[in-house]
C-alpha positions in Angstrom: 89.8 209.1 -73.7 93.0 207.6 -72.4 95.4 206.2 -75.1 97.1 203.0 -74.3 100.1 202.2 -76.5 102.7 200.6 -74.4 102.9 198.1 -71.6 103.6 200.9 -69.2 100.3 202.5 -70.2 98.5 199.3 -69.5 100.2 199.0 -66.1 99.5 202.6 -65.2 95.8 202.3 -66.3 95.4 199.1 -64.2 96.8 200.9 -61.2 94.6 204.0 -61.7 91.4 202.0 -62.4 90.9 199.0 -60.1 87.9 197.8 -62.2 90.1 197.5 -65.2 92.7 195.6 -63.1 90.0 193.2 -62.0 88.7 192.7 -65.5 92.2 192.2 -66.9 93.0 189.7 -64.1 89.8 187.8 -64.8 90.7 187.6 -68.5 94.3 186.6 -68.0 93.9 184.3 -65.0 91.8 181.1 -64.7 89.0 180.7 -62.3 91.2 178.6 -60.0 93.8 181.3 -59.8 91.2 183.9 -59.1 89.9 181.8 -56.2 93.3 181.4 -54.7 93.2 184.5 -52.5 89.9 183.5 -51.0 91.2 180.0 -50.5 94.3 181.4 -48.9 92.1 183.4 -46.6 90.1 180.4 -45.6 93.3 178.4 -45.2 94.8 181.2 -43.1 91.8 181.0 -40.8 92.1 177.3 -40.7 95.8 177.6 -39.9 94.9 180.1 -37.2 92.4 177.8 -35.8 94.8 174.9 -36.0 97.5 177.0 -34.3 95.1 177.6 -31.5 94.2 174.0 -31.3 97.9 173.0 -31.5 98.4 175.3 -28.5 95.6 173.7 -26.7 97.0 170.3 -27.7 100.5 171.3 -26.6 99.1 172.3 -23.2 97.2 169.0 -23.0 100.3 167.2 -24.2 102.3 168.8 -21.5 99.7 167.7 -19.0 99.7 164.2 -20.5 103.5 164.1 -20.4 103.4 165.0 -16.7 100.7 162.4 -16.1 102.7 159.8 -18.2 105.8 160.7 -16.1 103.7 160.3 -13.0 102.3 157.1 -14.3 105.8 155.9 -15.2 106.8 156.5 -11.6 103.7 154.6 -10.4 104.3 151.9 -13.0 107.8 151.5 -11.6 106.3 151.2 -8.1 103.7 148.8 -9.5 106.4 146.8 -11.3 108.3 146.4 -8.0 105.1 145.4 -6.3 104.3 143.0 -9.2 107.7 141.4 -8.9 107.0 141.0 -5.2 103.6 139.6 -5.9 105.0 137.3 -8.6 107.5 135.9 -6.1 104.8 135.5 -3.5 102.5 133.8 -6.1 105.3 131.4 -7.1 105.9 130.7 -3.4 102.1 130.2 -3.0 102.1 128.0 -6.1 104.7 125.8 -4.6 102.8 125.7 -1.3 99.6 125.0 -3.3 101.3 122.0 -5.0 102.4 120.7 -1.6 98.9 121.3 -0.3 97.4 119.6 -3.4 99.5 116.5 -2.8 98.5 116.5 0.9 94.9 117.1 -0.2 95.1 114.0 -2.6 96.6 112.0 0.3 93.9 113.2 2.6 91.2 112.5 0.0 92.4 108.9 -0.4 92.5 108.5 3.4 89.1 110.0 3.7 87.8 107.6 1.0 89.4 104.7 2.8 88.0 105.9 6.1 84.6 106.2 4.4 84.8 102.6 3.3 86.0 101.5 6.7 83.2 103.6 8.3 80.6 101.9 6.1 82.1 98.5 7.1 82.1 99.5 10.8 78.5 100.8 10.4 77.4 97.4 9.0 79.3 95.6 11.8 77.8 97.9 14.4 74.3 97.2 12.9 75.1 93.5 13.0 76.5 93.8 16.6 73.4 95.7 17.6 71.2 92.8 16.3 73.4 90.3 18.1 73.4 92.4 21.3 69.6 92.4 21.1 69.6 88.7 20.6 72.1 88.2 23.5 70.0 90.4 25.7 67.0 88.2 25.0 69.2 85.1 25.7 70.5 86.7 28.9 67.0 87.3 30.0 66.1 83.7 29.3 69.3 82.5 31.0 68.5 84.7 34.0 65.2 82.9 34.3 66.9 79.5 33.9 69.7 80.5 36.4 67.0 81.3 38.9 65.4 77.9 38.3 68.9 76.3 38.5 69.5 78.0 41.8 66.4 76.4 43.2 67.5 73.1 41.8 71.0 73.6 43.2 69.6 74.0 46.7 67.7 70.7 46.2 70.8 69.0 44.8 72.9 70.3 47.8 70.5 68.5 50.1 70.8 65.4 48.0 74.6 65.7 47.9 74.7 65.8 51.6 72.7 62.6 51.7 74.9 61.0 49.0 78.0 62.0 51.1 76.7 59.7 53.8 76.2 57.0 51.3 79.7 57.5 49.8 81.3 57.1 53.2 79.5 53.8 53.4 80.7 52.9 49.9 84.3 53.7 50.8 84.1 51.1 53.5 82.9 48.6 50.9 85.6 49.7 48.4 88.3 48.9 51.0 86.9 45.4 51.2 86.7 45.2 47.4 90.4 46.3 47.2 91.4 43.3 49.0 89.5 41.1 46.6 91.0 43.0 43.6 94.5 42.3 44.9 93.6 38.6 45.0 92.1 38.8 41.4 95.3 40.6 40.2 97.4 37.7 41.3 95.1 35.3 39.4 95.2 37.6 36.3 99.0 37.5 36.3 98.8 33.7 36.2 96.2 33.9 33.4 98.5 36.3 31.5 101.2 33.8 31.4 98.8 31.1 30.1 97.5 33.6 27.4 101.0 34.2 26.2 101.5 30.5 25.9 98.2 30.2 24.0 99.3 33.1 21.7 102.4 31.3 20.7 100.3 28.2 19.9 97.8 30.3 17.9 100.6 31.9 15.9 102.0 28.5 15.0 98.5 27.4 14.0 98.2 30.6 11.8 101.4 29.7 10.0 100.1 26.1 9.5 96.8 27.5 8.3 98.5 29.8 5.8 100.4 26.8 4.4 97.2 24.8 4.2 95.6 27.8 2.4 98.3 27.8 -0.2 97.9 24.1 -0.7 94.2 24.4 -1.1 94.7 27.3 -3.5 97.1 25.2 -5.5 94.6 22.3 -5.5 91.8 24.7 -6.6 94.1 25.9 -9.5 94.9 22.4 -10.4 91.2 21.5 -10.3 90.4 24.6 -12.4 93.1 23.6 -14.9 91.7 20.0 -14.8 88.2 21.3 -15.4 89.5 23.6 -18.2 91.4 20.7 -19.8 88.3 18.5 -19.5 86.2 21.3 -21.0 88.6 21.7 -23.9 88.3 18.0 -24.7 84.5 18.3 -24.6 84.2 21.6 -26.4 84.0 19.9 -29.8 80.9 18.0 -28.7 79.4 20.8 -26.6 79.7 23.8 -28.8 78.1 22.9 -32.1 74.7 21.9 -30.6 74.7 25.0 -28.3 75.5 27.3 -31.3 72.8 25.7 -33.3 70.3 26.2 -30.5 71.4 29.8 -29.6 72.3 31.2 -33.0 70.4 29.1 -35.5 73.6 27.6 -37.1 73.8 24.4 -39.0 76.4 22.3 -40.9 79.0 23.2 -38.3 82.5 22.0 -39.4 85.4 21.7 -37.0 88.3 23.5 -38.8 90.9 23.6 -36.0 91.0 21.5 -32.8 94.6 21.3 -31.5 93.7 19.7 -28.1 93.0 16.3 -29.8 93.7 16.6 -33.5 96.1 19.0 -35.2 96.9 18.6 -38.9 99.7 20.9 -40.0 99.0 20.0 -43.6 95.2 20.8 -43.6 93.8 23.4 -46.0 92.8 25.6 -43.1 96.4 25.7 -41.8 97.7 26.3 -45.3 95.3 29.3 -45.7 96.5 30.8 -42.4 100.2 30.4 -43.3 99.7 31.8 -46.8 97.9 34.8 -45.3 100.8 35.4 -42.9 103.3 35.0 -45.8 101.4 37.7 -47.8 101.3 40.0 -44.8 97.5 39.9 -44.5 98.0 38.9 -40.8 101.0 39.2 -38.5 103.0 36.4 -37.1 101.4 37.0 -33.7 97.9 36.7 -35.3 99.0 33.4 -36.9 100.2 32.1 -33.6 96.9 33.2 -32.0 94.8 31.4 -34.5 96.8 28.2 -34.1 96.7 28.4 -30.3 92.9 28.8 -30.2 91.0 25.9 -28.5 88.4 25.4 -31.2 87.6 27.1 -34.6 84.5 26.0 -36.4 82.9 27.1 -39.7 79.1 27.2 -39.7 76.2 28.3 -41.8 73.3 30.5 -40.7 69.9 28.8 -41.2 68.0 32.0 -42.2 70.5 33.7 -44.5 72.7 30.9 -45.6 75.8 32.9 -44.9 78.9 31.1 -43.6 80.5 32.4 -40.4 83.8 31.6 -38.5 83.6 31.0 -34.8 86.7 31.2 -32.5 86.1 29.5 -29.1 88.2 29.6 -25.9 87.4 27.1 -23.1 88.3 27.7 -19.4 87.0 26.5 -16.0 86.8 30.2 -14.9 86.3 32.6 -17.8 88.5 35.7 -17.4 89.6 38.8 -19.4 92.5 36.9 -21.1 90.0 34.3 -22.5 87.8 37.1 -23.9 90.8 38.9 -25.5 92.0 35.6 -27.1 88.7 34.8 -28.6 88.3 38.3 -29.9 91.8 38.4 -31.4 91.3 35.1 -33.2 88.0 36.4 -34.7 89.6 39.5 -35.9 92.4 37.5 -37.6 90.0 35.1 -39.2 88.0 38.0 -40.6 91.1 39.3 -42.2 92.2 36.0 -43.7 88.9 34.8 -45.1 87.0 38.1 -45.5 83.9 36.6 -44.0 82.0 37.2 -40.8 83.7 36.0 -37.6 83.1 36.3 -33.9 84.5 34.9 -30.6 82.9 32.6 -28.1 84.1 31.8 -24.5 82.8 28.8 -22.7 83.4 27.9 -19.1 81.8 27.0 -15.7 81.8 30.5 -14.1 82.4 34.1 -15.0 82.5 37.3 -13.0 79.9 40.0 -13.7 82.6 42.5 -14.7 84.1 40.0 -17.2 80.6 39.3 -18.6 80.1 43.0 -19.2 83.6 43.2 -20.8 82.6 40.3 -23.1 79.3 41.9 -24.1 81.1 45.2 -24.8 83.6 43.4 -27.1 80.9 41.4 -28.9 82.2 38.0 -27.6 79.5 35.4 -26.8 79.5 33.8 -23.3 78.4 30.2 -22.8 78.3 28.8 -19.2 78.4 25.0 -18.6 77.7 23.2 -15.4 80.8 21.7 -13.8 
């Protein structure tokens, strides 16, 4: 039995007996440390494999490097070609822009031509119809021309006959020419006499104009005379007519300046007081005082009192209607009672009658 007393004995024993060495290693070292040799072996194999693969990769890398260099050369060539193509593309782009503008212009022209072609087509269709119509008319005219040709031949014969008659008439015309010369001399004599008569007629026209003015003046005077006469009779004519036409009674004459004018009457005082208070204007005061006749009457049915402003004239006109209406309006303002206008005369035009009806003015016509 071997004695182990020192470290050297242990080392020697481990060297002489591998089993002891392994057992000591197992006791001293951990499992991980014991597995390291095996792991190193595996790793060495892996390194060897990687080295082989690296060699293969190196070879492939050299091949790729060569190919990259070759590709770089080709890329340079392609770059130059690309630059050339880029320049050509830019040039083509410019040409395309120009062509686009020309294409737009051509498109517009084509659209315009299309519209014009449609118009021309419609016109051609219309002309075709018209040509067909003209063809029919030409055919009709051809028939008519043929008929006219026959009639022309007939007329030619008749013209020949008329030529003979014209020759005969020419002889008669020569004879008439002599007679016309004689008549011309007589006409010259008559012209002188007509000029003399014209002067006489002109003088007569002047005299007639003067007579017309005189007659018009007389008519105006007669109208004024008739109007004055009617104004003097209005006080007797109007009350019974109003009673008959409007059912009025107890008619009182309040203002009658043509025959009687009392500046101190209560009516005049009322008018002047109203003017002083501003109820009516000075112009309305004058209009009331200038009215031909103003009466105050009572309605039979209602018992209401009403003022009536009357204007008399031989020929009733617009001015008479406006005067009667203006007085009625002023009376209504002064007395705050119903008032209306009346015009009385011998004649009135239709348009003035319509004007009076529209204004609410009553028209009374009296025989001259």
